[in-house]
C-alpha positions in Angstrom: -63.6 184.3 -31.3 -65.4 185.2 -28.5 -62.6 184.2 -25.8 -60.4 186.5 -27.9 -63.3 189.5 -27.7 -63.5 189.2 -24.5 -60.3 188.3 -23.5 -60.1 192.1 -25.1 -61.6 193.5 -22.5 -65.3 192.6 -23.8 -65.6 195.8 -25.8 -64.2 195.0 -28.7 -61.8 197.2 -29.5 -60.1 198.2 -32.1 -58.1 196.0 -34.4 -55.1 196.5 -33.1 -56.3 195.5 -29.8 -57.8 192.5 -31.1 -54.8 191.5 -32.8 -53.2 192.0 -29.6 -55.7 189.9 -27.8 -55.2 187.2 -30.0 -51.4 186.8 -29.8 -52.1 186.8 -26.5 -54.3 183.6 -26.5 -51.9 181.7 -29.0 -49.1 182.0 -26.9 -50.7 181.4 -23.4 -51.8 177.9 -25.5 -48.6 177.3 -27.0 -47.2 177.3 -23.2 -50.9 175.1 -21.9 -50.5 172.1 -24.9 -48.0 170.3 -24.8 -46.4 169.4 -28.7 -47.1 165.9 -28.0 -50.7 166.4 -27.6 -50.9 168.0 -30.7 -49.3 165.5 -32.8 -51.3 162.7 -31.4 -54.4 165.1 -32.5 -52.5 164.9 -36.1 -51.5 161.1 -36.1 -52.1 159.9 -39.6 -53.7 156.7 -37.9 -56.4 159.0 -36.5 -56.9 161.1 -39.6 -57.5 158.5 -41.9 -60.4 156.8 -38.9 -62.2 159.9 -38.7 -61.9 160.7 -42.1 -63.7 157.4 -43.2 -66.1 157.8 -40.1 -67.8 160.7 -42.3 -70.6 160.8 -44.7 -69.9 159.4 -48.5 -70.3 162.2 -49.8 -68.0 164.1 -48.0 -65.4 161.7 -48.3 -66.1 162.5 -52.5 -66.0 165.6 -51.9 -62.9 165.7 -50.4 -61.8 163.4 -52.7 -62.6 165.5 -56.1 -61.2 168.4 -54.3 -57.9 166.5 -53.8 -57.8 165.4 -57.3 -58.7 169.1 -58.6 -55.9 170.9 -56.7 -53.3 167.9 -57.5 -54.0 168.3 -61.5 -54.3 172.0 -61.3 -50.5 171.6 -59.6 -49.3 169.6 -62.0 -50.7 171.2 -65.1 -49.4 174.4 -64.1 -45.8 172.4 -62.7 -45.5 171.2 -66.7 -46.3 174.8 -68.6 -43.8 176.1 -66.6 -41.2 173.7 -67.1 -42.4 173.7 -70.9 -42.3 177.5 -71.0 -38.1 177.6 -69.7 -37.6 174.5 -72.1 -38.9 176.8 -75.0 -37.1 179.7 -73.8 -34.0 177.7 -73.1 -34.2 176.5 -76.7 -35.3 180.1 -78.2 -31.8 181.2 -76.3 -29.7 178.3 -78.0 -30.7 179.4 -81.5 -30.2 183.0 -81.0 -26.8 181.9 -79.7 -25.9 179.8 -83.2 -27.2 182.4 -85.5 -25.1 185.4 -83.8 -22.2 182.9 -84.1 -21.2 182.5 -80.1 
């Protein structure tokens, strides 16, 4: 953040100035950093090793959060599926009543 403000002339500037400075910084970073370096940083083996190096409390927090997010997503998916299935059945009943 400090580099973005500094690149905006150190004056802080308005929101538009800060946004332009941030976009310029991102553009410069994209030119300076090779995609292989980024891919190396996010290699699954490396990320797993770093995660296992965290405290047990952090690992438990991440596990519980991931479980909760996954479960919630699956519940919403099931509810949406059930709703669309009930709607299709309702439409079939109405079609049969109308004699179509």
